[in-house]
Each structure stands twice: as structure tokens, then as C-alpha cells.
N, CA, C and O atoms as a Tinker XYZ file with bonds, in Angstrom:
   332  protein
     1  N    -10.641000    8.530000    6.707000    73     2
     2  CA    -9.934000    7.355000    6.270000    64     1     3
     3  C    -10.557000    6.872000    4.970000    63     2     4     5
     4  O    -11.770000    6.954000    4.775000    81     3
     5  N     -9.719000    6.376000    4.100000    73     3     6
     6  CA   -10.130000    5.764000    2.841000    64     5     7
     7  C     -9.847000    4.271000    2.968000    63     6     8     9
     8  O     -8.735000    3.881000    3.323000    81     7
     9  N    -10.834000    3.438000    2.685000    73     7    10
    10  CA   -10.627000    1.994000    2.725000    64     9    11
    11  C    -11.077000    1.401000    1.399000    63    10    12    13
    12  O    -12.174000    1.691000    0.922000    81    11
    13  N    -10.227000    0.569000    0.805000    73    11    14
    14  CA   -10.515000   -0.045000   -0.482000    64    13    15
    15  C    -10.256000   -1.538000   -0.365000    63    14    16    17
    16  O     -9.200000   -1.953000    0.112000    81    15
    17  N    -11.214000   -2.344000   -0.798000    73    15    18
    18  CA   -11.010000   -3.797000   -0.822000    64    17    19
    19  C    -10.427000   -4.163000   -2.175000    63    18    20    21
    20  O    -11.003000   -3.860000   -3.220000    81    19
    21  N     -9.289000   -4.811000   -2.141000    73    19    22
    22  CA    -8.589000   -5.192000   -3.367000    64    21    23
    23  C     -8.472000   -6.703000   -3.376000    63    22    24    25
    24  O     -7.867000   -7.292000   -2.481000    81    23
    25  N     -9.055000   -7.329000   -4.394000    73    23    26
    26  CA    -8.959000   -8.784000   -4.432000    64    25    27
    27  C     -8.281000   -9.291000   -5.687000    63    26    28    29
    28  O     -7.291000  -10.016000   -5.589000    81    27
    29  N     -8.770000   -8.943000   -6.848000    73    27    30
    30  CA    -8.247000   -9.519000   -8.092000    64    29    31
    31  C     -6.770000   -9.193000   -8.313000    63    30    32    33
    32  O     -5.989000  -10.073000   -8.676000    81    31
    33  N     -6.388000   -7.944000   -8.098000    73    31    34
    34  CA    -5.002000   -7.531000   -8.367000    64    33    35
    35  C     -4.019000   -8.248000   -7.464000    63    34    36    37
    36  O     -3.074000   -8.868000   -7.951000    81    35
    37  N     -4.224000   -8.175000   -6.156000    73    35    38
    38  CA    -3.262000   -8.765000   -5.238000    64    37    39
    39  C     -3.360000  -10.275000   -5.179000    63    38    40    41
    40  O     -2.376000  -10.942000   -4.858000    81    39
    41  N     -4.521000  -10.829000   -5.480000    73    39    42
    42  CA    -4.634000  -12.279000   -5.524000    64    41    43
    43  C     -3.719000  -12.837000   -6.606000    63    42    44    45
    44  O     -3.137000  -13.911000   -6.450000    81    43
    45  N     -3.600000  -12.106000   -7.691000    73    43    46
    46  CA    -2.738000  -12.549000   -8.783000    64    45    47
    47  C     -1.262000  -12.416000   -8.418000    63    46    48    49
    48  O     -0.439000  -13.190000   -8.907000    81    47
    49  N     -0.911000  -11.447000   -7.564000    73    47    50
    50  CA     0.493000  -11.215000   -7.227000    64    49    51
    51  C      1.042000  -12.310000   -6.317000    63    50    52    53
    52  O      1.963000  -13.030000   -6.702000    81    51
    53  N      0.484000  -12.440000   -5.112000    73    51    54
    54  CA     0.902000  -13.458000   -4.153000    64    53    55
    55  C      2.412000  -13.527000   -3.998000    63    54    56    57
    56  O      2.989000  -14.612000   -3.936000    81    55
    57  N      3.041000  -12.380000   -3.936000    73    55    58
    58  CA     4.484000  -12.274000   -3.787000    64    57    59
    59  C      4.792000  -11.044000   -2.946000    63    58    60    61
    60  O      3.892000  -10.410000   -2.395000    81    59
    61  N      6.074000  -10.716000   -2.855000    73    59    62
    62  CA     6.465000   -9.478000   -2.205000    64    61    63
    63  C      5.858000   -8.328000   -2.998000    63    62    64    65
    64  O      6.040000   -8.233000   -4.212000    81    63
    65  N      5.138000   -7.460000   -2.303000    73    63    66
    66  CA     4.352000   -6.399000   -2.937000    64    65    67
    67  C      4.821000   -5.044000   -2.437000    63    66    68    69
    68  O      5.186000   -4.904000   -1.269000    81    67
    69  N      4.815000   -4.049000   -3.308000    73    67    70
    70  CA     5.147000   -2.681000   -2.908000    64    69    71
    71  C      3.938000   -1.792000   -3.179000    63    70    72    73
    72  O      3.323000   -1.856000   -4.243000    81    71
    73  N      3.615000   -0.961000   -2.191000    73    71    74
    74  CA     2.544000    0.027000   -2.317000    64    73    75
    75  C      3.195000    1.396000   -2.195000    63    74    76    77
    76  O      3.867000    1.684000   -1.204000    81    75
    77  N      2.995000    2.235000   -3.198000    73    75    78
    78  CA     3.605000    3.561000   -3.225000    64    77    79
    79  C      2.526000    4.635000   -3.257000    63    78    80    81
    80  O      1.547000    4.525000   -3.996000    81    79
    81  N      2.714000    5.678000   -2.448000    73    79    82
    82  CA     1.774000    6.803000   -2.387000    64    81    83
    83  C      2.432000    8.063000   -2.919000    63    82    84    85
    84  O      3.639000    8.257000   -2.778000    81    83
    85  N      1.622000    8.915000   -3.531000    73    83    86
    86  CA     2.137000   10.167000   -4.092000    64    85    87
    87  C      2.299000   11.251000   -3.034000    63    86    88    89
    88  O      3.060000   12.199000   -3.230000    81    87
    89  N      1.592000   11.121000   -1.916000    73    87    90
    90  CA     1.640000   12.127000   -0.861000    64    89    91
    91  C      1.704000   11.447000    0.500000    63    90    92    93
    92  O      1.547000   10.232000    0.614000    81    91
    93  N      1.936000   12.252000    1.523000    73    91    94
    94  CA     2.071000   11.730000    2.876000    64    93    95
    95  C      0.740000   11.164000    3.376000    63    94    96    97
    96  O     -0.294000   11.822000    3.260000    81    95
    97  N      0.760000    9.961000    3.926000    73    95    98
    98  CA    -0.419000    9.317000    4.506000    64    97    99
    99  C      0.041000    8.065000    5.241000    63    98   100   101
   100  O      1.155000    7.582000    5.033000    81    99
   101  N     -0.826000    7.549000    6.099000    73    99   102
   102  CA    -0.592000    6.279000    6.765000    64   101   103
   103  C     -1.174000    5.170000    5.899000    63   102   104   105
   104  O     -2.256000    5.321000    5.332000    81   103
   105  N     -0.455000    4.060000    5.799000    73   103   106
   106  CA    -0.917000    2.901000    5.029000    64   105   107
   107  C     -1.132000    1.741000    5.993000    63   106   108   109
   108  O     -0.226000    1.372000    6.740000    81   107
   109  N     -2.325000    1.171000    5.975000    73   107   110
   110  CA    -2.601000   -0.075000    6.691000    64   109   111
   111  C     -3.127000   -1.077000    5.678000    63   110   112   113
   112  O     -3.983000   -0.749000    4.856000    81   111
   113  N     -2.619000   -2.287000    5.737000    73   111   114
   114  CA    -3.083000   -3.363000    4.866000    64   113   115
   115  C     -3.594000   -4.479000    5.766000    63   114   116   117
   116  O     -2.883000   -4.951000    6.653000    81   115
   117  N     -4.837000   -4.896000    5.528000    73   115   118
   118  CA    -5.439000   -5.951000    6.325000    64   117   119
   119  C     -5.654000   -7.159000    5.423000    63   118   120   121
   120  O     -6.256000   -7.060000    4.354000    81   119
   121  N     -5.150000   -8.296000    5.878000    73   119   122
   122  CA    -5.294000   -9.540000    5.117000    64   121   123
   123  C     -5.623000  -10.654000    6.105000    63   122   124   125
   124  O     -4.974000  -10.782000    7.143000    81   123
   125  N     -6.622000  -11.451000    5.781000    73   123   126
   126  CA    -7.062000  -12.552000    6.643000    64   125   127
   127  C     -7.433000  -12.055000    8.045000    63   126   128   129
   128  O     -7.176000  -12.732000    9.040000    81   127
   129  N     -8.043000  -10.858000    8.112000    73   127   130
   130  CA    -8.500000  -10.316000    9.387000    64   129   131
   131  C     -7.419000   -9.724000   10.267000    63   130   132   133
   132  O     -7.690000   -9.375000   11.416000    81   131
   133  N     -6.188000   -9.599000    9.758000    73   131   134
   134  CA    -5.068000   -9.070000   10.546000    64   133   135
   135  C     -4.322000   -7.997000    9.766000    63   134   136   137
   136  O     -4.324000   -7.983000    8.535000    81   135
   137  N     -3.691000   -7.107000   10.503000    73   135   138
   138  CA    -2.839000   -6.114000    9.854000    64   137   139
   139  C     -1.590000   -6.804000    9.320000    63   138   140   141
   140  O     -0.916000   -7.534000   10.047000    81   139
   141  N     -1.288000   -6.571000    8.055000    73   139   142
   142  CA    -0.065000   -7.118000    7.461000    64   141   143
   143  C      1.117000   -6.285000    7.935000    63   142   144   145
   144  O      1.026000   -5.059000    8.001000    81   143
   145  N      2.200000   -6.927000    8.256000    73   143   146
   146  CA     3.406000   -6.219000    8.694000    64   145   147
   147  C      4.271000   -5.885000    7.494000    63   146   148   149
   148  O      4.479000   -6.708000    6.602000    81   147
   149  N      4.766000   -4.668000    7.494000    73   147   150
   150  CA     5.656000   -4.289000    6.400000    64   149   151
   151  C      7.022000   -4.927000    6.626000    63   150   152   153
   152  O      7.436000   -5.153000    7.763000    81   151
   153  N      7.710000   -5.211000    5.536000    73   151   154
   154  CA     9.067000   -5.748000    5.624000    64   153   155
   155  C     10.085000   -4.690000    5.227000    63   154   156   157
   156  O     11.286000   -4.957000    5.184000    81   155
   157  N      9.598000   -3.490000    4.937000    73   155   158
   158  CA    10.483000   -2.378000    4.610000    64   157   159
   159  C      9.678000   -1.193000    4.121000    63   158   160   161
   160  O      8.554000   -1.335000    3.641000    81   159
   161  N     10.274000   -0.027000    4.253000    73   159   162
   162  CA     9.607000    1.174000    3.763000    64   161   163
   163  C     10.638000    2.242000    3.443000    63   162   164   165
   164  O     11.760000    2.229000    3.950000    81   163
   165  N     10.228000    3.161000    2.591000    73   163   166
   166  CA    11.060000    4.317000    2.258000    64   165   167
   167  C     10.159000    5.537000    2.205000    63   166   168   169
   168  O      8.958000    5.430000    1.961000    81   167
   169  N     10.742000    6.671000    2.431000    73   167   170
   170  CA    10.006000    7.921000    2.342000    64   169   171
   171  C     10.895000    9.009000    1.785000    63   170   172   173
   172  O     12.072000    9.101000    2.132000    81   171
   173  N     10.328000    9.833000    0.919000    73   171   174
   174  CA    11.076000   10.932000    0.305000    64   173   175
   175  C     10.208000   12.175000    0.320000    63   174   176   177
   176  O      9.053000   12.131000   -0.103000    81   175
   177  N     10.741000   13.262000    0.794000    73   175   178
   178  CA    10.005000   14.518000    0.743000    64   177   179
   179  C     10.488000   15.387000   -0.415000    63   178   180   181
   180  O      9.884000   16.415000   -0.720000    81   179
   181  N     11.580000   14.969000   -1.060000    73   179   182
   182  CA    12.157000   15.758000   -2.151000    64   181   183
   183  C     11.869000   15.180000   -3.535000    63   182   184   185
   184  O     12.483000   15.590000   -4.520000    81   183
   185  N     10.940000   14.232000   -3.612000    73   183   186
   186  CA    10.630000   13.582000   -4.885000    64   185   187
   187  C      9.134000   13.724000   -5.168000    63   186   188   189
   188  O      8.343000   12.919000   -4.676000    81   187
   189  N      8.732000   14.718000   -5.940000    73   187   190
   190  CA     7.306000   14.937000   -6.204000    64   189   191
   191  C      6.640000   13.695000   -6.823000    63   190   192   193
   192  O      7.160000   13.100000   -7.767000    81   191
   193  N      5.498000   13.327000   -6.276000    73   191   194
   194  CA     4.747000   12.197000   -6.824000    64   193   195
   195  C      5.081000   10.861000   -6.211000    63   194   196   197
   196  O      4.341000    9.897000   -6.406000    81   195
   197  N      6.184000   10.769000   -5.469000    73   195   198
   198  CA     6.565000    9.512000   -4.814000    64   197   199
   199  C      6.987000    9.852000   -3.385000    63   198   200   201
   200  O      8.163000   10.099000   -3.117000    81   199
   201  N      6.027000    9.862000   -2.487000    73   199   202
   202  CA     6.307000   10.274000   -1.110000    64   201   203
   203  C      6.681000    9.103000   -0.213000    63   202   204   205
   204  O      7.573000    9.224000    0.627000    81   203
   205  N      6.000000    7.958000   -0.387000    73   203   206
   206  CA     6.183000    6.856000    0.541000    64   205   207
   207  C      5.962000    5.532000   -0.172000    63   206   208   209
   208  O      5.047000    5.401000   -0.986000    81   207
   209  N      6.808000    4.544000    0.137000    73   207   210
   210  CA     6.635000    3.183000   -0.370000    64   209   211
   211  C      6.757000    2.205000    0.786000    63   210   212   213
   212  O      7.614000    2.353000    1.657000    81   211
   213  N      5.887000    1.206000    0.780000    73   211   214
   214  CA     5.898000    0.162000    1.805000    64   213   215
   215  C      5.936000   -1.191000    1.109000    63   214   216   217
   216  O      5.183000   -1.431000    0.166000    81   215
   217  N      6.821000   -2.080000    1.581000    73   215   218
   218  CA     6.922000   -3.429000    1.031000    64   217   219
   219  C      6.295000   -4.415000    2.019000    63   218   220   221
   220  O      6.525000   -4.346000    3.226000    81   219
   221  N      5.492000   -5.340000    1.465000    73   219   222
   222  CA     4.799000   -6.335000    2.280000    64   221   223
   223  C      4.902000   -7.693000    1.596000    63   222   224   225
   224  O      4.927000   -7.782000    0.369000    81   223
   225  N      4.961000   -8.741000    2.399000    73   223   226
   226  CA     4.964000  -10.108000    1.867000    64   225   227
   227  C      3.544000  -10.633000    2.005000    63   226   228   229
   228  O      3.161000  -11.134000    3.062000    81   227
   229  N      2.758000  -10.516000    0.926000    73   227   230
   230  CA     1.341000  -10.883000    0.949000    64   229   231
   231  C      1.120000  -12.238000    0.293000    63   230   232   233
   232  O      1.904000  -12.670000   -0.553000    81   231
   233  N      0.042000  -12.900000    0.696000    73   231   234
   234  CA    -0.311000  -14.162000    0.050000    64   233   235
   235  C     -1.465000  -13.925000   -0.918000    63   234   236   237
   236  O     -1.804000  -12.778000   -1.210000    81   235
   237  N     -2.062000  -14.987000   -1.412000    73   235   238
   238  CA    -3.073000  -14.875000   -2.464000    64   237   239
   239  C     -4.458000  -14.476000   -1.951000    63   238   240   241
   240  O     -5.403000  -14.446000   -2.740000    81   239
   241  N     -4.612000  -14.172000   -0.679000    73   239   242
   242  CA    -5.907000  -13.756000   -0.124000    64   241   243
   243  C     -6.189000  -12.294000   -0.453000    63   242   244   245
   244  O     -5.255000  -11.510000   -0.615000    81   243
   245  N     -7.469000  -11.914000   -0.553000    73   243   246
   246  CA    -7.816000  -10.506000   -0.754000    64   245   247
   247  C     -7.322000   -9.649000    0.412000    63   246   248   249
   248  O     -7.137000  -10.148000    1.521000    81   247
   249  N     -7.113000   -8.370000    0.157000    73   247   250
   250  CA    -6.670000   -7.438000    1.187000    64   249   251
   251  C     -7.579000   -6.214000    1.211000    63   250   252   253
   252  O     -8.287000   -5.920000    0.248000    81   251
   253  N     -7.538000   -5.511000    2.336000    73   251   254
   254  CA    -8.166000   -4.207000    2.456000    64   253   255
   255  C     -7.032000   -3.207000    2.647000    63   254   256   257
   256  O     -6.208000   -3.357000    3.549000    81   255
   257  N     -6.994000   -2.199000    1.804000    73   255   258
   258  CA    -5.992000   -1.140000    1.883000    64   257   259
   259  C     -6.653000    0.064000    2.531000    63   258   260   261
   260  O     -7.652000    0.573000    2.022000    81   259
   261  N     -6.104000    0.525000    3.657000    73   259   262
   262  CA    -6.635000    1.685000    4.354000    64   261   263
   263  C     -5.599000    2.801000    4.326000    63   262   264   265
   264  O     -4.432000    2.587000    4.656000    81   263
   265  N     -6.034000    3.989000    3.929000    73   263   266
   266  CA    -5.178000    5.163000    3.943000    64   265   267
   267  C     -5.793000    6.177000    4.895000    63   266   268   269
   268  O     -6.997000    6.428000    4.839000    81   267
   269  N     -4.993000    6.753000    5.753000    73   267   270
   270  CA    -5.484000    7.783000    6.661000    64   269   271
   271  C     -4.457000    8.910000    6.730000    63   270   272   273
   272  O     -3.292000    8.730000    6.376000    81   271
   273  N     -4.905000   10.061000    7.187000    73   271   274
   274  CA    -4.017000   11.209000    7.272000    64   273   275
   275  C     -3.664000   11.781000    5.913000    63   274   276   277
   276  O     -2.605000   12.385000    5.743000    81   275
   277  N     -4.551000   11.592000    4.942000    73   275   278
   278  CA    -4.314000   12.098000    3.590000    64   277   279
   279  C     -4.657000   13.577000    3.569000    63   278   280   281
   280  O     -5.812000   13.948000    3.778000    81   279
   281  N     -3.660000   14.434000    3.317000    73   279   282
   282  CA    -3.890000   15.882000    3.321000    64   281   283
   283  C     -4.543000   16.398000    2.033000    63   282   284   285
   284  O     -5.495000   17.175000    2.109000    81   283
   285  N     -4.057000   15.985000    0.848000    73   283   286
   286  CA    -4.666000   16.522000   -0.378000    64   285   287
   287  C     -6.028000   15.892000   -0.662000    63   286   288   289
   288  O     -6.405000   14.891000   -0.052000    81   287
   289  N     -6.755000   16.496000   -1.597000    73   287   290
   290  CA    -8.064000   15.955000   -1.997000    64   289   291
   291  C     -7.941000   14.624000   -2.721000    63   290   292   293
   292  O     -8.848000   13.796000   -2.652000    81   291
   293  N     -6.838000   14.412000   -3.410000    73   291   294
   294  CA    -6.607000   13.160000   -4.124000    64   293   295
   295  C     -5.207000   12.646000   -3.810000    63   294   296   297
   296  O     -4.308000   13.410000   -3.459000    81   295
   297  N     -5.047000   11.344000   -3.943000    73   295   298
   298  CA    -3.739000   10.722000   -3.724000    64   297   299
   299  C     -3.602000    9.591000   -4.741000    63   298   300   301
   300  O     -4.555000    8.853000   -4.990000    81   299
   301  N     -2.431000    9.461000   -5.318000    73   299   302
   302  CA    -2.172000    8.368000   -6.259000    64   301   303
   303  C     -1.596000    7.193000   -5.485000    63   302   304   305
   304  O     -0.739000    7.358000   -4.617000    81   303
   305  N     -2.087000    5.993000   -5.821000    73   303   306
   306  CA    -1.623000    4.761000   -5.181000    64   305   307
   307  C     -1.181000    3.807000   -6.281000    63   306   308   309
   308  O     -1.924000    3.546000   -7.227000    81   307
   309  N      0.022000    3.294000   -6.150000    73   307   310
   310  CA     0.544000    2.310000   -7.096000    64   309   311
   311  C      0.820000    1.019000   -6.323000    63   310   312   313
   312  O      1.429000    1.045000   -5.254000    81   311
   313  N      0.365000   -0.114000   -6.878000    73   311   314
   314  CA     0.565000   -1.414000   -6.249000    64   313   315
   315  C      1.208000   -2.334000   -7.268000    63   314   316   317
   316  O      0.743000   -2.430000   -8.404000    81   315
   317  N      2.275000   -3.011000   -6.869000    73   315   318
   318  CA     2.926000   -3.924000   -7.805000    64   317   319
   319  C      3.827000   -4.906000   -7.094000    63   318   320   321
   320  O      4.048000   -4.815000   -5.887000    81   319
   321  N      4.341000   -5.840000   -7.857000    73   319   322
   322  CA     5.272000   -6.835000   -7.327000    64   321   323
   323  C      6.673000   -6.243000   -7.250000    63   322   324   325
   324  O      7.078000   -5.474000   -8.121000    81   323
   325  N      7.402000   -6.600000   -6.212000    73   323   326
   326  CA     8.789000   -6.165000   -6.063000    64   325   327
   327  C      9.637000   -7.011000   -7.004000    63   326   328   329
   328  O      9.537000   -8.238000   -7.013000    81   327
   329  N     10.450000   -6.359000   -7.777000    73   327   330
   330  CA    11.323000   -7.090000   -8.719000    64   329   331
   331  C     12.710000   -7.227000   -8.167000    63   330   332
   332  O     13.578000   -7.811000   -8.817000    81   331
């Protein structure tokens, strides 16, 4: 499992957030000591570089992003506000 604490980036967002992965993996987001619930997700196996996206309604608190089940040696993660 890979766990990353993200504070500055998501603290600034404090809105509907999308996390996108380049390859197949499980995404867990922990905020305020609890798992954040996704409000939507998409997955594509026919689109190289964009395998899975999860949308979450996060607040201004820091989060921990956990990725598990990552098959490749590296994985790209993109985090941004939903427009």
C-alpha cells in the first residue's frame, strides 16, 4: 500500500474533488479520521493513462490518500477540482 498525506493542495480546494489514476488500483481517502465516501466514479480499460477516476466532496481539512493493489512499479495520480 502507498499512503500519502496531502494537506496544502486539498486544503486550498475545499470543493468537489476528482482523483484520477493512470492504472488499476484501489483508492481510499481518509479525512478527519474517517474514510471519505465517493460521490461518483468512472473506469476505463481502453484509455491508456486514465484508468480510474473518483469524485469526492472534501472539506478544507488535510487528507490521507491510500492506494493499494497497484500492479505497475509507478502510477500517476492527478488531483483537482471538478469543474
